[in-house]
Structures are given as C-alpha cells and as structure tokens.
LORO-680011 format. One record per residue (C-alpha): x, y, z; residue number from 0. Coordinates in Angstrom, 2 decimals, decimal comma, padded with zeros to 5 digits, m for minus. Each point is the difference from the previous one (the first is absolute). Last residue first. Example, Ala and Ser with C-alpha at 12.3 -4.5 7.8 and 13.67 -1.06 7.14 Angstrom:
+---------+---------+---------+-----+
|       x |       y |       z | seq |
+---------+---------+---------+-----+
|  013,67 | m001,06 |  007,14 |   1 |
| m001,37 | m003,44 |  000,66 |   0 |
+---------+---------+---------+-----+
END
This chain:
+---------+---------+---------+-----+
|       x |       y |       z | seq |
+---------+---------+---------+-----+
|  031,26 |  001,66 | m039,14 | 456 |
| m002,98 | m002,18 | m000,93 | 455 |
| m000,97 | m000,34 |  003,69 | 454 |
| m000,01 |  003,77 |  000,61 | 453 |
| m002,15 |  000,56 | m003,09 | 452 |
| m002,43 | m002,71 |  001,22 | 451 |
| m000,29 |  001,73 |  003,39 | 450 |
| m000,50 |  003,46 | m001,53 | 449 |
| m002,67 | m001,35 | m002,33 | 448 |
| m001,77 | m001,73 |  002,93 | 447 |
|  000,11 |  003,20 |  002,10 | 446 |
| m001,45 |  001,98 | m002,90 | 445 |
| m002,69 | m002,69 | m000,47 | 444 |
| m000,93 |  000,22 |  003,71 | 443 |
| m000,05 |  003,81 |  000,05 | 442 |
| m002,31 | m000,02 | m003,03 | 441 |
| m002,16 | m002,70 |  001,60 | 440 |
| m000,32 |  002,09 |  003,16 | 439 |
| m001,13 |  002,95 | m002,12 | 438 |
| m002,59 | m002,16 | m001,74 | 437 |
| m001,16 | m001,56 |  003,26 | 436 |
| m001,84 |  003,12 |  001,08 | 435 |
| m003,04 | m001,35 | m001,83 | 434 |
| m000,29 | m002,81 |  002,61 | 433 |
| m000,92 |  002,61 |  002,57 | 432 |
|  001,84 |  002,05 |  002,61 | 431 |
| m002,28 |  002,07 |  002,23 | 430 |
|  000,05 | m002,25 |  003,06 | 429 |
|  003,70 | m000,66 | m000,48 | 428 |
|  000,79 |  003,74 |  000,20 | 427 |
| m002,32 |  000,55 |  002,95 | 426 |
|  001,68 | m002,75 |  002,03 | 425 |
|  003,40 |  001,50 | m000,83 | 424 |
| m001,16 |  003,53 |  000,96 | 423 |
| m001,26 | m001,24 |  003,40 | 422 |
|  003,37 | m001,68 |  000,64 | 421 |
|  001,91 |  003,13 | m001,05 | 420 |
| m002,09 |  002,10 |  002,40 | 419 |
|  000,73 | m002,50 |  002,79 | 418 |
|  003,75 |  000,22 | m000,71 | 417 |
| m000,21 |  003,81 | m000,06 | 416 |
| m001,66 |  000,10 |  003,43 | 415 |
|  002,36 | m002,56 |  001,54 | 414 |
|  003,00 |  001,98 | m001,28 | 413 |
| m001,39 |  003,27 |  001,43 | 412 |
| m000,67 | m001,65 |  003,37 | 411 |
|  003,51 | m001,46 | m000,02 | 410 |
|  001,50 |  003,44 | m000,66 | 409 |
| m001,40 |  001,23 |  003,31 | 408 |
|  002,65 | m002,10 |  001,75 | 407 |
| m000,77 | m002,33 |  002,88 | 406 |
|  002,03 |  000,02 |  003,19 | 405 |
| m002,76 | m000,92 |  002,45 | 404 |
| m000,71 |  003,69 |  000,70 | 403 |
| m000,45 |  000,47 | m003,75 | 402 |
| m003,05 | m002,28 |  000,16 | 401 |
| m001,69 |  001,81 |  002,88 | 400 |
|  001,04 |  003,35 | m001,52 | 399 |
| m001,99 | m000,78 | m003,17 | 398 |
| m003,38 |  000,17 |  001,74 | 397 |
| m001,18 |  002,65 | m002,53 | 396 |
|  002,56 |  001,09 | m002,60 | 395 |
| m002,63 |  002,35 | m001,50 | 394 |
|  000,22 | m001,58 | m003,43 | 393 |
|  000,51 | m003,40 |  001,68 | 392 |
| m003,47 |  000,03 |  001,54 | 391 |
| m001,97 |  000,58 | m003,20 | 390 |
|  002,45 | m002,11 | m002,01 | 389 |
| m000,49 | m003,08 |  002,21 | 388 |
| m003,81 |  000,27 | m000,09 | 387 |
|  000,00 |  000,20 | m003,80 | 386 |
|  002,58 | m002,82 | m000,27 | 385 |
| m002,04 | m002,33 |  002,19 | 384 |
| m002,97 |  000,32 | m002,35 | 383 |
|  002,15 | m000,12 | m003,12 | 382 |
|  001,67 | m003,20 |  001,28 | 381 |
| m003,31 | m001,76 |  000,51 | 380 |
| m001,49 |  001,25 | m003,26 | 379 |
|  003,14 | m001,38 | m001,75 | 378 |
| m001,43 | m003,43 |  000,79 | 377 |
| m002,30 |  000,51 | m003,01 | 376 |
|  002,94 | m001,14 | m002,19 | 375 |
| m000,93 | m003,58 |  000,90 | 374 |
|  002,18 | m002,89 |  001,08 | 373 |
| m002,66 | m002,35 |  001,30 | 372 |
|  000,24 | m002,76 |  002,57 | 371 |
| m003,07 | m002,19 |  000,39 | 370 |
| m000,99 | m002,63 |  002,54 | 369 |
| m002,67 | m002,60 | m000,67 | 368 |
| m002,17 | m002,22 |  002,17 | 367 |
| m001,47 | m003,47 |  000,11 | 366 |
| m001,96 | m002,24 |  002,34 | 365 |
|  000,43 |  002,13 |  003,12 | 364 |
|  000,40 | m000,77 |  003,73 | 363 |
|  003,82 | m000,09 |  000,00 | 362 |
|  001,31 |  001,24 | m003,35 | 361 |
| m000,14 | m002,44 | m002,96 | 360 |
|  002,77 | m002,48 | m000,83 | 359 |
|  000,02 | m000,82 | m003,75 | 358 |
|  002,30 |  002,84 | m001,04 | 357 |
| m000,15 |  001,62 | m003,41 | 356 |
|  002,12 |  002,76 | m001,54 | 355 |
| m000,96 |  002,87 | m002,30 | 354 |
|  001,65 |  002,49 | m002,35 | 353 |
| m001,79 |  003,06 | m001,40 | 352 |
|  002,03 |  001,95 | m002,58 | 351 |
| m000,84 | m002,16 | m002,98 | 350 |
|  001,49 |  002,55 | m002,45 | 349 |
|  001,94 |  002,91 |  001,50 | 348 |
| m000,20 |  002,90 | m002,49 | 347 |
| m003,75 |  000,46 |  000,12 | 346 |
| m000,20 |  001,21 |  003,60 | 345 |
| m003,02 | m001,42 |  001,84 | 344 |
| m003,04 |  002,05 |  001,01 | 343 |
| m001,30 |  000,37 | m003,59 | 342 |
| m000,08 | m003,81 | m000,34 | 341 |
| m002,60 | m000,28 |  002,73 | 340 |
| m002,24 | m002,65 | m001,57 | 339 |
|  002,87 | m001,81 | m001,76 | 338 |
|  002,22 |  000,02 |  003,07 | 337 |
| m002,79 | m001,34 |  002,24 | 336 |
| m000,85 | m002,72 | m002,51 | 335 |
|  003,61 | m001,17 | m000,18 | 334 |
|  000,29 | m000,10 |  003,80 | 333 |
| m003,22 | m002,01 |  000,32 | 332 |
|  000,97 | m002,35 | m002,86 | 331 |
|  003,43 | m000,72 |  001,48 | 330 |
| m001,44 | m000,62 |  003,46 | 329 |
| m002,68 | m002,33 | m001,36 | 328 |
|  002,60 | m001,93 | m002,09 | 327 |
|  002,35 | m000,27 |  003,00 | 326 |
| m002,76 | m001,55 |  002,11 | 325 |
| m000,67 |  001,53 |  003,40 | 324 |
| m000,62 | m002,07 |  003,15 | 323 |
|  001,59 |  002,17 |  002,65 | 322 |
|  002,23 |  003,04 | m000,31 | 321 |
|  000,46 |  002,27 | m003,01 | 320 |
|  002,92 |  002,44 | m000,26 | 319 |
| m000,49 |  002,81 | m002,52 | 318 |
|  002,87 |  002,13 | m001,30 | 317 |
| m000,25 |  003,38 | m001,73 | 316 |
|  002,01 |  002,07 | m002,48 | 315 |
|  000,11 |  003,54 | m001,38 | 314 |
| m003,59 |  000,65 |  001,01 | 313 |
| m001,15 |  003,42 | m001,09 | 312 |
| m001,10 |  002,97 |  002,07 | 311 |
| m003,10 |  001,84 |  001,14 | 310 |
| m002,13 | m003,16 | m000,09 | 309 |
|  002,42 | m001,62 |  002,50 | 308 |
| m001,43 |  002,19 |  002,80 | 307 |
|  002,44 |  000,25 |  002,86 | 306 |
| m000,63 | m000,41 |  003,74 | 305 |
|  002,05 | m003,11 |  000,82 | 304 |
| m001,29 | m003,46 |  000,92 | 303 |
| m001,87 | m000,38 | m003,28 | 302 |
| m003,31 | m001,89 |  000,17 | 301 |
| m002,27 |  003,01 | m000,49 | 300 |
|  002,28 |  001,11 | m002,88 | 299 |
| m001,14 | m002,95 | m002,11 | 298 |
|  002,80 | m001,91 | m001,74 | 297 |
| m000,01 | m002,80 |  002,56 | 296 |
| m003,79 | m000,21 | m000,11 | 295 |
|  000,01 | m000,91 | m003,72 | 294 |
|  002,40 | m002,89 |  000,64 | 293 |
| m002,03 | m001,33 |  002,93 | 292 |
| m003,25 |  000,18 | m001,95 | 291 |
|  001,46 | m001,89 | m003,00 | 290 |
|  001,51 | m002,69 |  002,22 | 289 |
| m003,44 | m000,53 |  001,55 | 288 |
| m000,46 |  001,24 |  003,55 | 287 |
| m003,63 | m001,08 |  000,61 | 286 |
| m000,68 |  002,02 |  003,10 | 285 |
| m003,50 | m000,14 |  001,51 | 284 |
|  000,99 | m001,99 |  003,09 | 283 |
|  002,51 |  002,64 |  001,17 | 282 |
| m002,45 |  002,89 | m000,29 | 281 |
| m000,54 |  000,35 |  003,76 | 280 |
|  003,70 | m000,49 |  000,81 | 279 |
|  000,97 |  002,98 | m002,16 | 278 |
|  001,82 | m000,47 | m003,29 | 277 |
|  003,45 |  000,53 | m001,52 | 276 |
|  000,83 | m002,58 | m002,67 | 275 |
|  002,42 |  001,08 | m001,32 | 274 |
|  003,24 |  001,85 |  000,67 | 273 |
|  001,79 |  002,99 | m001,48 | 272 |
|  003,58 |  001,28 |  000,12 | 271 |
|  001,19 |  003,14 | m001,85 | 270 |
|  003,70 | m000,23 | m000,85 | 269 |
|  002,93 |  002,43 |  000,10 | 268 |
|  002,85 | m001,38 | m002,14 | 267 |
|  000,37 |  002,80 | m002,53 | 266 |
|  003,67 |  000,80 |  000,64 | 265 |
|  001,35 | m003,17 | m001,63 | 264 |
| m002,16 |  000,14 | m003,14 | 263 |
| m002,34 | m002,84 | m001,10 | 262 |
| m000,66 | m001,19 |  003,58 | 261 |
| m002,85 | m002,51 |  000,25 | 260 |
|  001,17 | m003,11 | m001,85 | 259 |
|  003,54 |  000,05 |  001,40 | 258 |
| m001,37 |  001,05 |  003,39 | 257 |
| m002,17 | m003,09 |  000,28 | 256 |
|  002,64 | m002,36 | m001,36 | 255 |
|  002,53 |  001,35 |  002,49 | 254 |
| m002,37 | m000,27 |  002,95 | 253 |
| m000,98 | m003,57 | m000,90 | 252 |
| m002,58 | m001,46 | m002,31 | 251 |
| m001,57 | m003,36 | m000,56 | 250 |
| m002,52 | m001,05 | m002,59 | 249 |
| m001,70 | m003,27 |  000,86 | 248 |
|  000,48 |  000,42 |  003,73 | 247 |
|  002,23 | m000,95 |  002,93 | 246 |
| m000,43 |  002,20 |  003,08 | 245 |
|  002,17 |  002,66 |  001,64 | 244 |
|  001,47 |  001,82 | m003,01 | 243 |
| m003,30 |  000,04 | m001,91 | 242 |
| m001,74 |  001,34 |  003,06 | 241 |
|  002,39 |  002,94 |  000,64 | 240 |
| m002,17 |  002,64 | m001,69 | 239 |
| m003,17 | m001,37 |  001,60 | 238 |
|  001,55 | m000,05 |  003,47 | 237 |
|  001,02 |  003,65 | m000,43 | 236 |
| m003,51 |  000,92 | m001,24 | 235 |
| m001,78 | m001,85 |  002,80 | 234 |
|  002,39 |  001,58 |  002,51 | 233 |
| m000,92 |  003,51 | m001,21 | 232 |
| m003,69 | m000,77 |  000,55 | 231 |
|  000,74 | m001,36 |  003,51 | 230 |
|  002,00 |  003,13 |  000,77 | 229 |
| m003,06 |  002,12 | m000,78 | 228 |
| m002,17 | m001,94 |  002,46 | 227 |
|  002,70 |  000,19 |  002,72 | 226 |
|  000,33 |  003,74 | m000,67 | 225 |
| m003,60 |  000,45 |  001,11 | 224 |
| m003,09 |  000,18 | m002,22 | 223 |
| m003,07 |  001,64 |  001,50 | 222 |
| m003,14 | m001,32 | m001,80 | 221 |
|  001,54 | m003,05 | m001,73 | 220 |
| m002,24 | m000,51 | m003,07 | 219 |
|  002,62 | m002,08 | m001,85 | 218 |
| m000,63 |  001,84 | m003,25 | 217 |
| m000,69 |  003,60 |  000,96 | 216 |
|  001,59 |  000,35 |  003,44 | 215 |
|  003,00 | m002,33 | m000,21 | 214 |
|  000,69 |  000,65 | m003,71 | 213 |
| m000,15 |  003,78 |  000,50 | 212 |
|  002,24 | m000,19 |  003,10 | 211 |
|  002,58 | m002,01 | m002,00 | 210 |
| m000,05 |  002,60 | m002,78 | 209 |
|  000,66 |  002,80 |  002,51 | 208 |
|  002,61 | m002,00 |  001,93 | 207 |
|  002,40 | m000,24 | m002,91 | 206 |
|  001,93 | m002,75 | m001,71 | 205 |
|  002,77 |  000,02 | m002,62 | 204 |
|  001,82 | m003,19 | m001,01 | 203 |
|  003,60 |  000,98 | m000,72 | 202 |
|  002,07 | m002,29 | m002,23 | 201 |
|  003,72 |  000,08 | m000,64 | 200 |
|  000,78 |  002,54 |  002,76 | 199 |
|  003,18 |  002,08 |  000,20 | 198 |
| m000,23 |  002,93 | m002,43 | 197 |
| m003,70 |  000,89 | m000,06 | 196 |
| m000,38 | m001,11 |  003,63 | 195 |
|  002,60 |  002,55 |  001,12 | 194 |
| m001,79 |  003,10 | m001,41 | 193 |
| m003,31 | m001,61 |  001,02 | 192 |
|  001,26 |  000,16 |  003,60 | 191 |
|  000,80 |  003,74 | m000,16 | 190 |
| m003,43 |  000,50 | m001,58 | 189 |
| m001,80 | m001,87 |  002,76 | 188 |
|  001,82 |  001,63 |  002,92 | 187 |
| m000,54 |  003,52 | m001,34 | 186 |
| m003,66 | m000,61 | m000,91 | 185 |
| m000,67 | m001,59 |  003,44 | 184 |
|  001,24 |  003,08 |  001,91 | 183 |
| m003,43 |  000,81 |  001,48 | 182 |
| m000,60 | m003,48 |  001,39 | 181 |
| m002,79 | m002,60 | m000,22 | 180 |
| m001,66 |  001,47 | m003,07 | 179 |
| m003,33 | m001,39 | m001,20 | 178 |
| m001,22 |  001,60 | m003,21 | 177 |
|  002,42 | m000,91 | m002,80 | 176 |
|  001,63 | m002,82 |  001,98 | 175 |
|  003,75 | m000,09 |  000,64 | 174 |
|  001,69 | m003,10 | m001,49 | 173 |
|  000,23 | m003,46 |  001,59 | 172 |
|  002,92 | m001,75 | m001,69 | 171 |
|  000,22 | m003,71 | m000,72 | 170 |
|  003,60 | m000,30 | m001,17 | 169 |
|  001,85 | m002,35 | m002,33 | 168 |
|  003,76 | m000,34 | m000,15 | 167 |
|  001,16 | m002,86 | m002,24 | 166 |
|  003,57 | m001,21 |  000,40 | 165 |
|  002,93 |  000,78 | m002,34 | 164 |
|  001,27 |  003,13 |  001,80 | 163 |
| m000,04 | m001,64 |  003,45 | 162 |
|  002,34 |  002,14 |  002,14 | 161 |
| m000,41 |  003,34 | m001,79 | 160 |
| m003,75 | m000,39 | m000,70 | 159 |
| m000,47 | m001,17 |  003,56 | 158 |
|  001,69 |  003,18 |  001,30 | 157 |
| m002,24 |  002,21 | m002,22 | 156 |
| m003,12 | m001,85 |  001,16 | 155 |
|  000,99 |  000,24 |  003,68 | 154 |
|  000,49 |  003,75 | m000,24 | 153 |
| m003,40 |  000,41 | m001,68 | 152 |
| m001,72 | m002,13 |  002,69 | 151 |
|  001,80 |  001,96 |  002,74 | 150 |
| m001,50 |  003,21 | m001,36 | 149 |
| m003,44 | m001,15 | m001,22 | 148 |
| m000,88 | m002,84 |  002,36 | 147 |
|  001,73 |  001,77 |  002,91 | 146 |
| m001,12 |  003,61 | m000,50 | 145 |
| m003,61 | m000,04 | m001,12 | 144 |
| m001,85 |  000,46 | m003,29 | 143 |
|  001,68 | m002,60 | m002,20 | 142 |
| m001,37 | m003,13 |  001,66 | 141 |
|  001,88 | m003,27 |  000,26 | 140 |
| m000,02 | m003,68 | m000,98 | 139 |
|  003,22 | m001,08 | m001,70 | 138 |
|  000,46 | m003,08 | m002,17 | 137 |
|  003,46 | m001,40 | m000,57 | 136 |
|  001,46 | m002,24 | m002,68 | 135 |
|  000,15 | m003,43 | m001,58 | 134 |
|  002,49 | m001,54 |  002,40 | 133 |
|  000,95 | m003,44 | m001,29 | 132 |
|  001,24 | m002,24 |  002,81 | 131 |
| m000,65 |  002,42 |  002,88 | 130 |
|  001,89 | m000,05 |  003,35 | 129 |
|  002,36 |  002,70 | m001,26 | 128 |
| m003,01 |  002,26 | m000,66 | 127 |
| m001,26 | m000,11 |  003,60 | 126 |
|  003,43 |  000,64 |  001,49 | 125 |
|  000,58 |  002,87 | m002,41 | 124 |
| m003,43 |  001,46 |  000,84 | 123 |
|  000,91 |  000,06 |  003,73 | 122 |
|  003,31 |  001,68 | m000,81 | 121 |
| m001,83 |  002,53 | m002,20 | 120 |
| m002,37 |  000,86 |  002,87 | 119 |
|  002,86 |  000,43 |  002,52 | 118 |
|  001,88 |  002,21 | m002,46 | 117 |
| m003,09 |  002,14 | m000,64 | 116 |
| m000,82 |  000,78 |  003,64 | 115 |
|  002,12 |  003,15 |  000,45 | 114 |
| m000,85 |  001,21 | m003,51 | 113 |
| m003,71 | m000,14 |  000,87 | 112 |
|  000,32 |  002,43 |  002,93 | 111 |
|  002,07 |  002,56 | m001,95 | 110 |
| m000,09 |  000,07 | m003,79 | 109 |
| m002,85 | m001,96 | m001,58 | 108 |
| m002,54 | m000,47 |  002,78 | 107 |
|  000,70 |  003,38 |  001,62 | 106 |
| m000,04 |  001,66 | m003,45 | 105 |
| m003,43 | m001,42 | m000,79 | 104 |
| m001,49 |  001,61 |  003,13 | 103 |
| m003,30 | m001,48 |  001,18 | 102 |
|  001,38 | m000,03 |  003,58 | 101 |
|  002,78 | m002,46 | m000,83 | 100 |
| m000,15 | m001,83 |  003,32 |  99 |
|  002,70 |  000,12 |  002,71 |  98 |
| m000,42 | m003,42 |  001,60 |  97 |
|  001,84 | m002,23 | m002,44 |  96 |
| m001,34 | m003,05 | m001,80 |  95 |
|  001,05 | m003,27 | m001,59 |  94 |
| m002,17 | m003,11 |  000,16 |  93 |
|  001,91 | m002,66 | m001,97 |  92 |
|  001,98 | m001,08 |  003,09 |  91 |
| m003,15 | m001,40 |  001,66 |  90 |
| m000,73 | m002,45 | m002,85 |  89 |
| m003,65 |  000,42 | m000,86 |  88 |
| m002,96 | m002,27 |  000,84 |  87 |
| m000,13 |  000,06 |  003,81 |  86 |
| m001,40 |  003,54 |  000,12 |  85 |
| m002,61 | m000,64 | m002,73 |  84 |
| m002,99 |  000,12 |  002,40 |  83 |
|  001,20 |  003,25 |  001,58 |  82 |
|  002,73 |  000,84 |  002,53 |  81 |
|  002,76 |  000,17 | m002,59 |  80 |
| m002,30 |  001,68 | m002,56 |  79 |
| m000,92 |  002,72 |  002,55 |  78 |
|  003,66 |  000,44 |  000,90 |  77 |
|  000,74 |  000,43 | m003,70 |  76 |
| m002,65 |  002,73 | m000,27 |  75 |
|  001,28 |  001,95 |  003,02 |  74 |
|  003,79 | m000,34 | m000,56 |  73 |
|  000,69 |  003,21 | m001,84 |  72 |
|  002,33 |  000,24 | m002,98 |  71 |
| m001,58 | m003,06 | m001,57 |  70 |
|  001,27 | m003,10 | m001,82 |  69 |
| m001,43 | m003,51 | m000,33 |  68 |
|  002,12 | m002,42 | m002,05 |  67 |
| m001,65 | m003,02 | m001,64 |  66 |
|  000,70 | m003,55 | m001,06 |  65 |
| m003,01 | m001,26 |  001,96 |  64 |
|  000,75 | m003,01 |  002,24 |  63 |
| m001,42 | m003,45 | m000,71 |  62 |
|  000,22 | m002,54 |  002,82 |  61 |
|  000,74 | m003,67 | m000,60 |  60 |
| m001,47 | m002,64 |  002,36 |  59 |
|  001,68 | m001,61 |  003,03 |  58 |
|  002,04 |  003,13 |  000,69 |  57 |
|  002,94 |  001,78 | m001,68 |  56 |
| m000,68 | m000,71 | m003,67 |  55 |
| m000,16 |  003,57 | m001,31 |  54 |
| m001,49 |  000,68 | m003,45 |  53 |
|  000,51 |  003,53 | m001,30 |  52 |
| m003,12 |  001,67 | m001,39 |  51 |
| m000,90 |  002,43 | m002,83 |  50 |
|  000,93 | m001,92 | m003,15 |  49 |
|  000,78 | m003,19 |  001,96 |  48 |
| m003,70 | m000,89 |  000,18 |  47 |
|  000,27 | m001,28 | m003,54 |  46 |
| m001,40 | m003,52 |  000,34 |  45 |
| m001,29 |  000,48 |  003,53 |  44 |
| m003,52 |  001,22 | m000,81 |  43 |
| m000,18 | m002,29 | m003,04 |  42 |
|  000,10 | m003,01 |  002,35 |  41 |
| m003,48 |  000,94 |  001,32 |  40 |
| m000,87 | m000,96 |  003,58 |  39 |
|  000,81 |  003,07 |  002,09 |  38 |
|  001,25 |  000,28 |  003,60 |  37 |
|  003,63 |  000,96 | m000,65 |  36 |
|  001,69 |  001,81 |  002,91 |  35 |
|  000,94 |  003,68 | m000,54 |  34 |
| m001,04 |  001,24 |  003,46 |  33 |
| m003,22 |  001,63 | m001,20 |  32 |
| m001,11 | m003,18 | m001,82 |  31 |
|  001,08 | m001,09 | m003,47 |  30 |
| m002,22 | m001,32 | m002,81 |  29 |
|  001,86 |  001,77 | m002,82 |  28 |
| m002,88 |  002,32 | m000,89 |  27 |
| m000,76 |  000,75 |  003,68 |  26 |
|  003,64 |  000,88 |  000,75 |  25 |
|  000,09 |  002,25 | m003,10 |  24 |
| m003,08 |  001,90 |  001,21 |  23 |
|  001,33 |  000,68 |  003,50 |  22 |
|  003,37 |  000,86 | m001,54 |  21 |
| m001,66 |  002,74 | m002,09 |  20 |
| m001,96 |  001,43 |  002,98 |  19 |
|  003,18 |  000,32 |  002,05 |  18 |
|  001,81 |  001,46 | m002,99 |  17 |
| m002,65 |  002,68 | m000,52 |  16 |
|  000,52 |  001,01 |  003,65 |  15 |
|  003,78 | m000,16 | m000,36 |  14 |
|  000,10 |  002,07 | m003,18 |  13 |
| m002,43 |  002,61 |  001,36 |  12 |
|  002,05 |  000,48 |  003,20 |  11 |
|  003,40 |  000,13 | m001,65 |  10 |
|  001,82 | m002,44 | m002,26 |   9 |
| m000,98 | m003,60 | m000,73 |   8 |
|  002,54 | m001,98 | m002,04 |   7 |
| m000,86 | m003,37 | m001,59 |   6 |
|  002,75 | m002,23 | m001,39 |   5 |
| m001,08 | m002,02 | m003,03 |   4 |
|  001,30 | m003,50 | m000,71 |   3 |
| m000,08 | m001,85 | m003,29 |   2 |
| m001,33 | m003,39 |  000,99 |   1 |
|  001,58 | m003,05 | m001,56 |   0 |
+---------+---------+---------+-----+
END
C-alpha cells in the first residue's frame, strides 16, 4: 500500500518549482499532461498512489496530483491554469487572492495570508481524509519573499498543530550570497528559519547561487533562466522521493530518511546533491560508476546550496542510488568514501552514511544518485543571512513595513537569538570529539546509579 504524500506549493518560486517537479514526475510514471497513463512498465503504476489520486470517471483512469497550489497573487496560478498542465490539477486546489504579499513576511503571516489560511487548511483536510495512510506533507517555497516565507511559515505551524504525528518536510530556496532578489530578503529568511527550526521535521536547503554555478560551469548553459534552475531542483526532489515511489532492494520513506539524518531535533537542515551533472556534448563520455557517483555527491560542485562541506563535519548523510546498482557496490563505495575522508565525518556517530537502492533509473539516464547531508558547514548559510539581518536591524531599517501589518519588534529579536542558538549548536557538535565522551559517561553512570538506587528503595 502506498504511503501518501501531500504536496504544497506556496508563492511564486514554490509554484514554478512545483510545475517543473510535476513535469518530471509525470514523465517518470509514464503519464501525459492530462494525467492519463501512456507508459508500458508495470513498475510505473505500482506505487503511483504516493503522489497521485486515481479517478475512474472516463473510459480509462486519470491520475490527479495530490497537491495544493497557493499564492497571494493570481498571476503564476493563472499561467499554470492556461499552460500545458492546466487540465492536470483539481480546480479547487488552486487557491489565490489578488492582493499579493509584496515581499513582506508579515503580510503573508499576519494579514493577507491569515485570510486565506482556513480555505487552504480545508482543502488539505479533504485531501488527507481521502488518504489510506498519509505519510506527511512536503512544501515547496522560497524564504526570501512574502508568500512562500510568511504564508509558508503560518501553514507549517498550523499543520504541526493539526497533524502532530505526520512528517513535515520542506524544500526551501534560501537567499543567495551574491544574487539578491529583494532588499528585505534577510528579514524574511530569518523570520522563516525561526519557524522552520520548530515546526519542520526535515528542511532541504537550496539556493540560486549554487544552481547558477552548476548550470554555467557543469551543464555549460550560457544564460541560465529560472526554468533551468527549477529543473535541477526537481531532479533532487524526485531523487529524494524515488524510494517511496518505486519498489527497490532497500526502500526508504520520509520517516526513515529523517530518522537516519536528524540526530538532534533542531539540526534538520540538509544539503542536497545530485549526480551525474554533465553537458550534452560530454554525455557520451560519462561512465558513471557507483564509485564516481558517490564521490561526486560529496563534492561541493554538485551541492545545490552554496556551502563548502570542507569547512564543517558531516553529522549524517543519506545516498539514494537509482538504476542498476548492486548493494555490494553501493556498500563498498560508501565505506571507501568514509574511510578516505574520515576527518570530515564526526567520530561519535559510527556508520553515519545510510543508503537506499531503487532499480528504476531517471528518464533518459542509466543510473543516478541523490545525496542528503546533514553537515555543520550549513551554519555558513545562517551566518551569511544573520550578518545582513543584523546590519539592517541595528538601524531598524524597513521595520515600519512589518509593524504596519501588526508585527511586534520582539519577534525580530526572538528570530535573531534563535538563529544565533542554531549556529552555536552546529559549532558545538562540529568541535565535539570522541574524547569528550568521558564527561558524558560520568553523567550516564551517575544517572544509572540514581535509577538503581530509586529501584532498590
């Protein structure tokens, strides 16, 4: 039985990434743009229920994405409605207003977003009640704007209240180090991170800077557009969900993934990577052995977020292989990688790289691999945003726009201290070594003595 996932796309970035993601999922499951099955492989339909609802209204069944599209302005949703995928979605799952959030987090969270939230939750309730075994939710959004960040944060906190035992994973586009779309990005991003820390189970971080680098340097695309970047993000999302959607030798689901990747509840921000990336001209010179794929995943050139793993330590990592990959080869490749780069992995989590195998390769490729790494180097991301946030917040720049929507200055201070705590926690685990265990052992033996004393009484 398929464990269903409900997809939520919030804001302009979320909906554009979502459009690209569904395009790729349709191709992998042999569906056309209207949701009709045109494939010829029984494996494509075996677990199609993870992302699709089957509707038997006409002569042949139609598969409808289990997805909710949300935006505070109707432009992007109108474009989807009138585009190639217009007939794919259920009309009542496209929810928008006409006001727009105007890159203001407070508008998305407090005023404009709050007016839509009940309608969105009602739509999600209907979707979840139709599921047999709801696994959780995945949200696609960006943290720099108003809708994806503000309304996305509000939606996460409401979902956490209503579905406390379901997985909440997000694919969040963070502000880039060099390319800034809006001036108030640092405010919006840090206020969102403040909510992600508490409400999300697994946040896969992405940023445009790293995606541009991959497009220009590796894929040799001279002037990458957002459609090119969204395709890269979609490859990663499809890779992460492969073992849920297709049968394989070693299966995983969202809960298994996060269980192996998140050692401490607050440290659930992951760096995604994908291999192989290559330009069309070098396509015929690629060998793509299991060893090569594994090494590529841990190379910063293949990471979809601008951090350098060499400046931190891996707490945990997960590798998902697709295509004809033997379990022995995968095990050896992962083992070899850990042995070679032992200094980059923390000593106090033995065997901290998990892997899963799926026999169905991506469309047009023989084999591929997707990586998710929980590395302390991700603190670079938060430090970068933090520096920009502090510079503006010191002088209370742009604050009146947020206070005008009923937001309190205290929230900025709380978000700032929460982000500082997060950075400190990553640093603490980066510096801790196996030698520190003595003090933990002392605490453990004291706790054991106290427990045995309590029992004997």
